[in-house]
MOPAC internal coordinates of N, CA, C and O (Angstrom, degrees):
PM7 1SCF
backbone

  N    0.0000 0     0.00 0     0.00 0    0    0    0
  C    1.4495 1     0.00 0     0.00 0    1    0    0
  C    1.5423 1   106.81 1     0.00 0    2    1    0
  O    1.2310 1   120.43 1   -55.17 1    3    2    1
  N    1.3338 1   116.78 1   124.83 1    3    2    1
  C    1.4627 1   120.41 1   177.44 1    5    3    2
  C    1.5007 1   110.95 1   -82.58 1    6    5    3
  O    1.2310 1   121.11 1   -35.93 1    7    6    5
  N    1.3426 1   115.47 1   144.07 1    7    6    5
  C    1.4460 1   121.72 1  -178.81 1    9    7    6
  C    1.4971 1   110.34 1  -119.89 1   10    9    7
  O    1.2310 1   119.21 1   -35.55 1   11   10    9
  N    1.3143 1   119.11 1   144.45 1   11   10    9
  C    1.4420 1   126.24 1   173.36 1   13   11   10
  C    1.5311 1   107.38 1  -115.23 1   14   13   11
  O    1.2310 1   120.66 1   -14.00 1   15   14   13
  N    1.3271 1   116.34 1   166.00 1   15   14   13
  C    1.4403 1   119.19 1   170.51 1   17   15   14
  C    1.5505 1   109.29 1  -129.19 1   18   17   15
  O    1.2310 1   122.12 1   -36.52 1   19   18   17
  N    1.2934 1   113.55 1   143.48 1   19   18   17
  C    1.4796 1   121.39 1   175.89 1   21   19   18
  C    1.5461 1   107.01 1  -105.57 1   22   21   19
  O    1.2310 1   120.50 1   -48.22 1   23   22   21
  N    1.3052 1   116.65 1   131.78 1   23   22   21
  C    1.4360 1   122.28 1  -179.45 1   25   23   22
  C    1.5513 1   109.66 1  -120.25 1   26   25   23
  O    1.2310 1   121.49 1   -45.71 1   27   26   25
  N    1.2904 1   114.76 1   134.29 1   27   26   25
  C    1.5071 1   120.08 1  -175.94 1   29   27   26
  C    1.5094 1   110.21 1  -116.38 1   30   29   27
  O    1.2310 1   119.92 1   -10.81 1   31   30   29
  N    1.3082 1   117.75 1   169.19 1   31   30   29
  C    1.4149 1   121.85 1  -170.80 1   33   31   30
  C    1.5479 1   113.69 1   -73.74 1   34   33   31
  O    1.2310 1   120.35 1   163.23 1   35   34   33
  N    1.3182 1   116.94 1   -16.77 1   35   34   33
  C    1.4594 1   119.43 1  -178.50 1   37   35   34
  C    1.5403 1   108.27 1  -156.41 1   38   37   35
  O    1.2310 1   122.20 1   -12.33 1   39   38   37
  N    1.3182 1   113.40 1   167.67 1   39   38   37
  C    1.4854 1   119.41 1   174.86 1   41   39   38
  C    1.4958 1   109.21 1   -64.76 1   42   41   39
  O    1.2310 1   119.48 1   138.15 1   43   42   41
  N    1.2954 1   118.59 1   -41.85 1   43   42   41
  C    1.4546 1   121.66 1   179.80 1   45   43   42
  C    1.5333 1   110.27 1   -58.45 1   46   45   43
  O    1.2310 1   120.32 1   137.53 1   47   46   45
  N    1.3155 1   116.99 1   -42.47 1   47   46   45
  C    1.4643 1   120.21 1   179.50 1   49   47   46
  C    1.5116 1   111.84 1   -67.29 1   50   49   47
  O    1.2310 1   120.50 1   144.33 1   51   50   49
  N    1.3193 1   116.65 1   -35.67 1   51   50   49
  C    1.4629 1   123.06 1   176.93 1   53   51   50
  C    1.5116 1   109.98 1   -62.06 1   54   53   51
  O    1.2310 1   120.84 1   136.30 1   55   54   53
  N    1.3433 1   116.00 1   -43.70 1   55   54   53
  C    1.4681 1   120.95 1   178.88 1   57   55   54
  C    1.5331 1   111.39 1   -64.30 1   58   57   55
  O    1.2310 1   120.86 1   140.12 1   59   58   57
  N    1.3363 1   115.96 1   -39.88 1   59   58   57
  C    1.5085 1   121.67 1   175.89 1   61   59   58
  C    1.5180 1   107.32 1   -59.28 1   62   61   59
  O    1.2310 1   121.00 1   133.19 1   63   62   61
  N    1.3767 1   115.70 1   -46.81 1   63   62   61
  C    1.4804 1   119.79 1  -175.23 1   65   63   62
  C    1.5298 1   109.82 1   -60.84 1   66   65   63
  O    1.2310 1   121.31 1   139.82 1   67   66   65
  N    1.3605 1   115.09 1   -40.18 1   67   66   65
  C    1.4992 1   117.44 1   178.89 1   69   67   66
  C    1.5188 1   110.58 1   -53.15 1   70   69   67
  O    1.2310 1   120.25 1   132.26 1   71   70   69
  N    1.3028 1   117.12 1   -47.74 1   71   70   69
  C    1.4599 1   122.46 1  -179.56 1   73   71   70
  C    1.5476 1   112.51 1   -54.65 1   74   73   71
  O    1.2310 1   121.17 1   133.88 1   75   74   73
  N    1.3305 1   115.36 1   -46.12 1   75   74   73
  C    1.4441 1   120.34 1  -177.17 1   77   75   74
  C    1.5346 1   111.47 1   -73.08 1   78   77   75
  O    1.2310 1   119.80 1   142.34 1   79   78   77
  N    1.3432 1   117.98 1   -37.66 1   79   78   77
  C    1.4495 1   119.38 1   177.55 1   81   79   78
  C    1.5416 1   111.80 1   -65.93 1   82   81   79
  O    1.2310 1   120.54 1   144.46 1   83   82   81
  N    1.3056 1   116.57 1   -35.54 1   83   82   81
  C    1.4824 1   120.42 1   175.88 1   85   83   82
  C    1.5303 1   107.85 1   -62.55 1   86   85   83
  O    1.2310 1   120.15 1   132.66 1   87   86   85
  N    1.3372 1   117.33 1   -47.34 1   87   86   85
  C    1.4790 1   120.35 1   178.65 1   89   87   86
  C    1.5151 1   111.78 1   -60.76 1   90   89   87
  O    1.2310 1   120.61 1   146.27 1   91   90   89
  N    1.3284 1   116.43 1   -33.73 1   91   90   89
  C    1.4529 1   121.27 1  -178.37 1   93   91   90
  C    1.5405 1   112.20 1   -85.01 1   94   93   91
  O    1.2310 1   119.84 1  -172.63 1   95   94   93
  N    1.2854 1   117.91 1     7.37 1   95   94   93
  C    1.4794 1   124.43 1   178.84 1   97   95   94
  C    1.4908 1   114.34 1    57.75 1   98   97   95
  O    1.2310 1   120.92 1  -140.58 1   99   98   97
  N    1.3704 1   115.85 1    39.42 1   99   98   97
  C    1.4204 1   122.01 1   177.70 1  101   99   98
  C    1.5396 1   107.46 1   -93.97 1  102  101   99
  O    1.2310 1   120.14 1   -50.86 1  103  102  101
  N    1.3126 1   117.33 1   129.14 1  103  102  101
  C    1.4535 1   124.21 1   173.33 1  105  103  102
  C    1.5134 1   110.75 1   -79.70 1  106  105  103
  O    1.2310 1   119.86 1   -67.47 1  107  106  105
  N    1.2989 1   117.87 1   112.53 1  107  106  105
  C    1.4717 1   121.59 1  -177.05 1  109  107  106
  C    1.5346 1   110.75 1  -143.46 1  110  109  107
  O    1.2310 1   121.39 1   -10.15 1  111  110  109
  N    1.3231 1   114.94 1   169.85 1  111  110  109
  C    1.4441 1   117.97 1   171.38 1  113  111  110
  C    1.5376 1   107.22 1  -140.60 1  114  113  111
  O    1.2310 1   119.92 1   -31.31 1  115  114  113
  N    1.3219 1   117.75 1   148.69 1  115  114  113
  C    1.4378 1   123.58 1   178.53 1  117  115  114
  C    1.5219 1   107.40 1   -86.87 1  118  117  115
  O    1.2310 1   120.97 1   -49.38 1  119  118  117
  N    1.3313 1   115.75 1   130.62 1  119  118  117
  C    1.4623 1   122.08 1  -177.94 1  121  119  118
  C    1.5348 1   109.77 1  -129.83 1  122  121  119
  O    1.2310 1   121.71 1   -14.26 1  123  122  121
  N    1.3458 1   114.33 1   165.74 1  123  122  121
  C    1.4419 1   118.53 1   169.25 1  125  123  122
  C    1.5464 1   107.96 1   -79.98 1  126  125  123
  O    1.2310 1   121.44 1   -45.85 1  127  126  125
  N    1.3410 1   114.86 1   134.15 1  127  126  125
  C    1.4528 1   120.97 1  -175.70 1  129  127  126
  C    1.5424 1   108.53 1   -59.89 1  130  129  127
  O    1.2310 1   120.13 1   -43.40 1  131  130  129
  N    1.3354 1   117.35 1   136.60 1  131  130  129
  C    1.4641 1   121.99 1   174.88 1  133  131  130
  C    1.5059 1   110.74 1   -58.00 1  134  133  131
  O    1.2310 1   119.79 1   -42.26 1  135  134  133
  N    1.3410 1   118.00 1   137.74 1  135  134  133
  C    1.4721 1   122.21 1  -178.07 1  137  135  134
  C    1.5568 1   111.76 1   -58.40 1  138  137  135
  O    1.2310 1   120.90 1   148.75 1  139  138  137
  N    1.3046 1   115.88 1   -31.25 1  139  138  137
  C    1.4824 1   118.89 1  -175.44 1  141  139  138
  C    1.5085 1   113.73 1   -69.42 1  142  141  139
  O    1.2310 1   120.16 1   168.10 1  143  142  141
  N    1.3419 1   117.30 1   -11.90 1  143  142  141
  C    1.4828 1   120.12 1   178.66 1  145  143  142
  C    1.5180 1   108.42 1  -102.80 1  146  145  143
  O    1.2310 1   121.37 1   -55.17 1  147  146  145
  N    1.3332 1   114.98 1   124.83 1  147  146  145
  C    1.4633 1   120.95 1   178.33 1  149  147  146
  C    1.5310 1   110.42 1   -81.54 1  150  149  147
  O    1.2310 1   120.69 1   -49.99 1  151  150  149
  N    1.3085 1   116.29 1   130.01 1  151  150  149
  C    1.4739 1   120.83 1   177.60 1  153  151  150
  C    1.5201 1   108.91 1  -169.35 1  154  153  151
  O    1.2310 1   122.13 1   -22.42 1  155  154  153
  N    1.3230 1   113.53 1   157.58 1  155  154  153
  C    1.4380 1   120.53 1   174.43 1  157  155  154
  C    1.5359 1   113.48 1   -69.85 1  158  157  155
  O    1.2310 1   121.01 1   148.95 1  159  158  157
  N    1.3438 1   115.68 1   -31.05 1  159  158  157
  C    1.4380 1   122.45 1  -174.67 1  161  159  158
  C    1.5123 1   110.03 1   -91.89 1  162  161  159
  O    1.2310 1   119.53 1   -39.04 1  163  162  161
  N    1.3127 1   118.51 1   140.96 1  163  162  161
  C    1.4639 1   121.25 1  -178.07 1  165  163  162
  C    1.5832 1   111.41 1   -99.38 1  166  165  163
  O    1.2310 1   120.60 1  -175.70 1  167  166  165
  N    1.3022 1   116.46 1     4.30 1  167  166  165
  C    1.4654 1   121.31 1  -179.96 1  169  167  166
  C    1.4943 1   111.16 1  -113.73 1  170  169  167
  O    1.2310 1   119.64 1   -25.78 1  171  170  169
  N    1.2708 1   118.30 1   154.22 1  171  170  169
  C    1.5059 1   123.78 1   173.84 1  173  171  170
  C    1.5321 1   108.39 1  -145.29 1  174  173  171
  O    1.2310 1   121.66 1   -17.91 1  175  174  173
  N    1.2898 1   114.43 1   162.09 1  175  174  173
  C    1.4757 1   120.80 1   175.84 1  177  175  174
  C    1.5218 1   110.19 1  -112.35 1  178  177  175
  O    1.2310 1   120.64 1   -58.38 1  179  178  177
  N    1.3191 1   116.38 1   121.62 1  179  178  177
  C    1.4579 1   121.65 1  -177.87 1  181  179  178
  C    1.5442 1   108.20 1   -97.60 1  182  181  179
  O    1.2310 1   120.58 1   -43.41 1  183  182  181
  N    1.3134 1   116.49 1   136.59 1  183  182  181
  C    1.4640 1   120.99 1  -179.81 1  185  183  182
  C    1.5223 1   110.29 1  -149.43 1  186  185  183
  O    1.2310 1   121.38 1   -12.61 1  187  186  185
  N    1.3079 1   114.96 1   167.39 1  187  186  185
  C    1.4664 1   121.84 1   179.50 1  189  187  186
  C    1.5700 1   108.70 1   -67.88 1  190  189  187
  O    1.2310 1   120.98 1   -44.83 1  191  190  189
  N    1.3459 1   115.74 1   135.17 1  191  190  189
  C    1.4490 1   121.74 1  -178.97 1  193  191  190
  C    1.5190 1   111.85 1   -56.92 1  194  193  191
  O    1.2310 1   119.96 1   151.27 1  195  194  193
  N    1.3388 1   117.67 1   -28.73 1  195  194  193
  C    1.4392 1   120.51 1  -179.63 1  197  195  194
  C    1.5510 1   113.53 1   -65.86 1  198  197  195
  O    1.2310 1   121.17 1   162.93 1  199  198  197
  N    1.3395 1   115.37 1   -17.07 1  199  198  197
  C    1.4541 1   121.11 1   179.50 1  201  199  198
  C    1.5297 1   112.90 1   -95.57 1  202  201  199
  O    1.2310 1   121.03 1  -173.27 1  203  202  201
  N    1.2908 1   115.64 1     6.73 1  203  202  201
  C    1.5068 1   120.73 1  -171.76 1  205  203  202
  C    1.5445 1   111.79 1   -54.30 1  206  205  203
  O    1.2310 1   119.67 1   129.26 1  207  206  205
  N    1.3404 1   118.24 1   -50.74 1  207  206  205
  C    1.4898 1   119.45 1  -177.60 1  209  207  206
  C    1.5058 1   111.23 1   -68.98 1  210  209  207
  O    1.2310 1   120.43 1   146.94 1  211  210  209
  N    1.3078 1   116.78 1   -33.06 1  211  210  209
  C    1.4691 1   118.95 1   177.10 1  213  211  210
  C    1.5108 1   110.81 1   -66.54 1  214  213  211
  O    1.2310 1   119.93 1   138.78 1  215  214  213
  N    1.3411 1   117.73 1   -41.22 1  215  214  213
  C    1.4808 1   121.03 1   176.19 1  217  215  214
  C    1.5427 1   109.41 1   -64.93 1  218  217  215
  O    1.2310 1   118.52 1   138.84 1  219  218  217
  N    1.3101 1   120.43 1   -41.16 1  219  218  217
  C    1.4689 1   121.72 1   178.10 1  221  219  218
  C    1.5433 1   109.41 1   -59.61 1  222  221  219
  O    1.2310 1   120.59 1   135.56 1  223  222  221
  N    1.3455 1   116.48 1   -44.44 1  223  222  221
  C    1.4286 1   121.51 1  -179.23 1  225  223  222
  C    1.5179 1   113.29 1   -63.09 1  226  225  223
  O    1.2310 1   120.34 1   137.77 1  227  226  225
  N    1.3344 1   116.96 1   -42.23 1  227  226  225
  C    1.4493 1   122.06 1   177.15 1  229  227  226
  C    1.5067 1   110.23 1   -62.23 1  230  229  227
  O    1.2310 1   119.84 1   136.90 1  231  230  229
  N    1.3267 1   117.92 1   -43.10 1  231  230  229
  C    1.4658 1   121.80 1   179.05 1  233  231  230
  C    1.5161 1   110.90 1   -61.34 1  234  233  231
  O    1.2310 1   120.91 1   132.98 1  235  234  233
  N    1.3583 1   115.86 1   -47.02 1  235  234  233
  C    1.4596 1   120.93 1   179.20 1  237  235  234
  C    1.4757 1   113.49 1   -62.59 1  238  237  235
  O    1.2310 1   120.95 1   132.08 1  239  238  237
  N    1.3432 1   115.79 1   -47.92 1  239  238  237
  C    1.4773 1   121.65 1  -176.77 1  241  239  238
  C    1.5342 1   111.61 1   -63.44 1  242  241  239
  O    1.2310 1   119.42 1   152.35 1  243  242  241
  N    1.3173 1   118.71 1   -27.65 1  243  242  241
  C    1.4597 1   122.29 1  -177.80 1  245  243  242
  C    1.4953 1   115.89 1  -109.18 1  246  245  243
  O    1.2310 1   122.14 1  -164.37 1  247  246  245
  N    1.3676 1   113.52 1    15.63 1  247  246  245
  C    1.4670 1   120.67 1   177.43 1  249  247  246
  C    1.5298 1   116.41 1    52.42 1  250  249  247
  O    1.2310 1   122.70 1  -141.34 1  251  250  249
  N    1.3527 1   112.43 1    38.66 1  251  250  249
  C    1.4560 1   119.34 1  -179.42 1  253  251  250
  C    1.5404 1   107.08 1   -81.83 1  254  253  251
  O    1.2310 1   121.50 1   -42.94 1  255  254  253
  N    1.3050 1   114.73 1   137.06 1  255  254  253
  C    1.4755 1   123.04 1  -177.11 1  257  255  254
  C    1.5372 1   109.85 1   -84.99 1  258  257  255
  O    1.2310 1   121.97 1   -93.32 1  259  258  257
  N    1.2945 1   113.83 1    86.68 1  259  258  257
  C    1.4576 1   122.96 1  -175.76 1  261  259  258
  C    1.5519 1   109.35 1   -85.63 1  262  261  259
  O    1.2310 1   120.44 1   -57.16 1  263  262  261
  N    1.3212 1   116.76 1   122.84 1  263  262  261
  C    1.4787 1   118.75 1   173.49 1  265  263  262
  C    1.5200 1   112.21 1   -75.85 1  266  265  263
  O    1.2310 1   121.24 1   151.49 1  267  266  265
  N    1.3353 1   115.24 1   -28.51 1  267  266  265
  C    1.4673 1   118.53 1   176.98 1  269  267  266
  C    1.4850 1   111.01 1   160.40 1  270  269  267
  O    1.2310 1   122.08 1   -15.95 1  271  270  269
  N    1.3481 1   113.62 1   164.05 1  271  270  269
  C    1.4222 1   122.40 1   172.44 1  273  271  270
  C    1.5124 1   107.40 1  -110.52 1  274  273  271
  O    1.2310 1   120.42 1   -47.10 1  275  274  273
  N    1.3112 1   116.80 1   132.90 1  275  274  273
  C    1.4489 1   121.68 1  -174.49 1  277  275  274
  C    1.5335 1   110.26 1  -123.24 1  278  277  275
  O    1.2310 1   121.86 1   -35.67 1  279  278  277
  N    1.3402 1   114.04 1   144.33 1  279  278  277
  C    1.4723 1   121.68 1   179.38 1  281  279  278
  C    1.5122 1   109.58 1  -128.28 1  282  281  279
  O    1.2310 1   119.65 1   -33.73 1  283  282  281
  N    1.2725 1   118.27 1   146.27 1  283  282  281
  C    1.4354 1   125.53 1   176.99 1  285  283  282
  C    1.5435 1   109.45 1   -75.17 1  286  285  283
  O    1.2310 1   120.14 1   -57.22 1  287  286  285
  N    1.3415 1   117.33 1   122.78 1  287  286  285
  C    1.4641 1   118.81 1  -179.59 1  289  287  286
  C    1.5172 1   112.30 1   -86.82 1  290  289  287
  O    1.2310 1   119.82 1     1.62 1  291  290  289
  N    1.3064 1   117.94 1  -178.38 1  291  290  289
  C    1.4775 1   121.42 1  -176.70 1  293  291  290
  C    1.5351 1   111.08 1   -68.61 1  294  293  291
  O    1.2310 1   119.52 1   163.08 1  295  294  293
  N    1.3441 1   118.52 1   -16.92 1  295  294  293
  C    1.4685 1   120.14 1   177.23 1  297  295  294
  C    1.5156 1   114.17 1   -93.98 1  298  297  295
  O    1.2310 1   120.92 1  -175.25 1  299  298  297
  N    1.3490 1   115.85 1     4.75 1  299  298  297
  C    1.4496 1   120.86 1   178.32 1  301  299  298
  C    1.5126 1   113.31 1    80.21 1  302  301  299
  O    1.2310 1   120.80 1  -153.51 1  303  302  301
  N    1.3329 1   116.08 1    26.49 1  303  302  301
  C    1.4458 1   121.92 1  -178.65 1  305  303  302
  C    1.5724 1   108.22 1  -116.30 1  306  305  303
  O    1.2310 1   121.49 1   -44.13 1  307  306  305
  N    1.3564 1   114.75 1   135.87 1  307  306  305
  C    1.4628 1   118.10 1   176.05 1  309  307  306
  C    1.5316 1   109.60 1   -72.01 1  310  309  307
  O    1.2310 1   120.37 1   -51.99 1  311  310  309
  N    1.3209 1   116.89 1   128.01 1  311  310  309
  C    1.4560 1   122.92 1   179.89 1  313  311  310
  C    1.5321 1   109.53 1  -121.44 1  314  313  311
  O    1.2310 1   121.30 1   -45.52 1  315  314  313
  N    1.3136 1   115.13 1   134.48 1  315  314  313
  C    1.4507 1   119.68 1   178.02 1  317  315  314
  C    1.5483 1   108.60 1   -72.78 1  318  317  315
  O    1.2310 1   121.02 1   -44.83 1  319  318  317
  N    1.3176 1   115.66 1   135.17 1  319  318  317
  C    1.4615 1   121.09 1   177.22 1  321  319  318
  C    1.4872 1   111.47 1   -95.71 1  322  321  319
  O    1.2310 1   119.54 1   -32.24 1  323  322  321
  N    1.2972 1   118.48 1   147.76 1  323  322  321
  C    1.4709 1   121.09 1  -179.72 1  325  323  322
  C    1.5112 1   110.35 1   -84.28 1  326  325  323
  O    1.2310 1   120.10 1   180.00 1  327  326  325

């Protein structure tokens, strides 16, 4: 199972996102942001890649300030998805 991570602009925004993802029935876990990703926030939300569009929709519908969604590429590097 492939996993993505969602990164937000702040810890506060990540905590808000947790609430909406729970309501949206998204299975996720809160993790420490990988060092290779530059961001103000040190937390990220990891979820199944199959839920990517649902997570994007929840973020948009609830005006969450998403820094980006990242996926692990074939070289083992986190890449930001468009």
